Steps between C-alpha positions, in 0.01 A plus 500: 500500500785740587671420169180574309455832684862591429452409133189722467672791672801465270270483197322823602834679535604382153168615347525841667857539382397402145220760496740765626754410233238509222366835625849642525583366155189666352591836651857464376373420149280811503790709619725364224230541235443866579852574628350612833744615764418452870295792630690749715354722773343800327569861586323769294750673273627844592534699177542866416231499232215263579307609191787390277543175694134401469485604134801277429348216701180518295708472185688205650171323564386568146827370352489187717177383337677443169821375661439273799845547647412330828552804723293443811390707796405396850131535587574804714708662226235428236226648719704814566552554128132435423395760755765752399430479128124523563552816707728637227229435239181586688550687828493871579526585870545876454134597462240661728231269632239486773423129502685171463412134438679163514447213257658164420545339159625148425717346230770233467850439373686181412740391774788271398704333772410773748597783266334709229655510155526851360302396193220365720501819704461695177197292403349544846552877492321529167197334657525699823523828306179414318325413828610826665399709198159333480444551873598867472249559221226329703529739796232772482715749693596862439872583465600144583866402528687197626704615797683171552498153346652207684550136399575167665565157346433173680687176444227369267521807276192681629546877473316744726486862382409754769375837375471829687289747302439867578213707362283806551145449618239599246217741571293203617520477878584182682147490643343537156602201293211502255596447137165542323228620737494855634400397851473184709131573538442469124701177492308349791161589350586323174642192672214468748252529212681232302630248755279341768774415750518129416842330485681544171749213446786636294503221243127500421237750611756760605652508153169504312331757728795741486499465121125562491535809720768654277293450186187625680676818618638567152153477345371776731765756412426603142163620379430690179185608321556246224563124508863403458717193462867406532763353273797335675843660486733311737512344844740534791571246774596638841704241696485492877877510560543810281222713650630621835314722746744751645263559793480128579213270414327210674646263240822301474802707388287814539339418169212712374343177376394212720792278605530251785830322574341193663251319284178470698240614244472817705177690552559836330189670641693671785711683238245531220471880538873536446506265200209678330655846534855389418397299192290784361791735556742276311269474200408866472841646586648301210225571247644687199333829397209450264444137599257337740502193719265246346563186705660391827620145567632377836740205467558263793842331514652258749876449462827459694637827633828585670668206674246260352206624707165496324347833406142555388441830328305698243628654181275760337436512125349822365372531142513850349312612193350781294146626557272569202156656500232321300374684195183290511317289747729214614413156373344619176795465265609862485403743224 
């Protein structure tokens, strides 16, 4: 029995050693393939002209994409360069402001044997630049500027981008967050007339009743002496992650559209006033001159969000068109 126990223990040691050797061999092969040097402790460079340094580094990244020379950076060094180049490209801290906000964006970069190849960093920065630019355009803020952009990279290549954004408050006060209605009283009267207080599950009745309300409200806004009809022009889809409420909203990510980061088929009735006003505001604020809104569609989506958590949300599709007055009674074939 003792011999058998000794044999099993010896076998386990041999297996563990074999796994370690194979793992070590794989890392060595990667290092040889990409000519990766062991990462050294990183200290941010001290240079006389940081603008010139970062401009040259951007060019180095660009050149590396056509010539994978194997130059690699530690995760800390790669993150510092991501943040520094992003600030060089996007940030302006020397501006007046009276309000500030903090946001987080997510991306990824390929990690090879614990390091980041310069060519992979270049690819990641292209994607991150697009994400930052898109986020900037989505913010409905006056005189907005990124004050500081920071970055961190985890061992699995996940990149976290932290944004500090300054802006000037608009003429709308923090206690008056209406986007379409003139007063809360007007909004409440419409909603109480339309909704009876019953639960509105987001995926079913909530979606259809919000859609019905938007189309109902639109039909009550335009009256002329003569009958008229529409011809379609184009439609726009407002996506929940791009429509941000600078005054905060009751929805996930401060979205102006319904969003819930834990899928429960939420009851949207407690926030239906907000969703009605915010949705109407999005549609009308983006309506081109001379056109009219002819149809509203609320789209329910359930999908993985950040870190794999489920998110249920609405996107809003608005159809715009041209209005024409009838020259004869409608339904009689014209002149």
